C-alpha positions in Angstrom: 60.6 98.8 -41.5 59.0 102.0 -40.5 57.6 100.6 -37.3 61.1 99.1 -36.4 62.7 102.5 -36.9 60.1 104.2 -34.8 60.6 101.7 -32.0 64.4 102.1 -32.3 63.9 105.9 -32.0 61.8 105.4 -28.9 64.4 103.0 -27.5 67.1 105.6 -28.3 65.1 108.1 -26.2 64.9 105.6 -23.4 68.6 105.0 -23.5 69.4 108.7 -23.6 67.1 109.2 -20.6 68.8 106.3 -18.8 72.2 108.1 -19.3 70.7 111.2 -17.8 69.0 109.5 -14.8 71.0 106.4 -13.9 74.5 106.9 -12.6 76.8 104.3 -14.2 75.4 104.4 -17.7 77.3 106.5 -20.3 77.0 106.7 -24.0 79.7 108.7 -25.9 78.1 110.2 -28.9 74.8 110.3 -30.9 76.0 107.7 -33.3 76.6 105.2 -30.5 73.2 106.0 -29.1 71.5 105.2 -32.4 73.7 102.1 -32.8 72.9 101.0 -29.3 69.1 101.4 -29.9 69.3 99.4 -33.1 71.5 96.7 -31.6 69.2 96.5 -28.5 66.3 95.8 -30.8 68.2 93.1 -32.6 69.4 91.5 -29.4 65.9 91.6 -27.9 64.6 89.9 -31.0 67.3 87.2 -31.4 69.1 86.5 -28.1 66.4 87.3 -25.5 64.0 84.5 -26.6 66.7 81.9 -26.4 67.8 83.2 -23.0 64.2 83.2 -21.8 63.8 79.6 -22.9 67.1 78.5 -21.2 66.1 80.2 -18.0 62.5 79.0 -17.9 62.9 77.2 -14.6 64.1 80.4 -12.9 61.3 82.3 -14.5 58.7 79.9 -13.2 60.3 79.8 -9.8 60.5 83.6 -9.4 57.0 84.1 -11.0 58.6 86.0 -13.9 60.7 88.4 -11.9 63.9 86.8 -13.4 62.9 88.7 -16.6 64.3 91.8 -15.0 67.7 90.0 -14.8 67.4 88.9 -18.4 66.6 92.5 -19.5 69.6 93.8 -17.6 71.8 91.1 -19.2 70.6 92.3 -22.7 71.5 95.9 -21.9 74.9 94.6 -20.6 75.4 92.6 -23.8 74.8 95.7 -25.9 77.2 97.7 -23.8 79.8 94.9 -24.1 79.4 94.9 -27.9 79.7 98.7 -28.4 82.9 100.3 -27.3 81.5 103.7 -26.5 78.5 102.4 -24.5 79.4 101.8 -20.8 77.3 100.2 -18.1 79.0 100.2 -14.7 77.7 97.0 -13.2 74.5 95.1 -12.5 72.5 97.7 -10.6 72.9 100.4 -13.3 72.0 97.8 -16.0 68.9 96.8 -14.0 67.8 100.3 -13.5 68.6 101.3 -17.1 66.7 98.3 -18.5 63.7 99.1 -16.4 63.7 102.7 -17.6 64.2 101.7 -21.3 61.5 99.1 -21.0 59.1 101.6 -19.4 59.8 104.2 -22.1 59.4 101.6 -24.8 56.1 100.4 -23.4 54.8 104.0 -23.1 55.9 104.8 -26.6 54.3 101.7 -28.1 51.1 102.5 -26.2 50.9 105.9 -28.0 51.9 104.5 -31.5 49.4 101.8 -31.9 47.9 101.3 -35.4 
């Protein structure tokens, strides 16, 4: 549970950074930011594997580059589920998901057991 909360905090930082850097992404409030980070973790754990399996032919055809689209869709899904989290289209979702993924990767590299 402690690792999940640490990863959620790192994801929350990535989402906050995305709101500062990427035009078209807006989060109204710290509670929404925390909820978005937790929900993004749940969506990535439950929905993303199913979506990756369903889009496997596209993933193979594009040599894995379609995962960027899947990640953007997961960020868009979280924005759709939370009323105070706004993503203004595909490009902001793509750039935001890239930034959140990079921050999460960087954070997990520094928090290894």
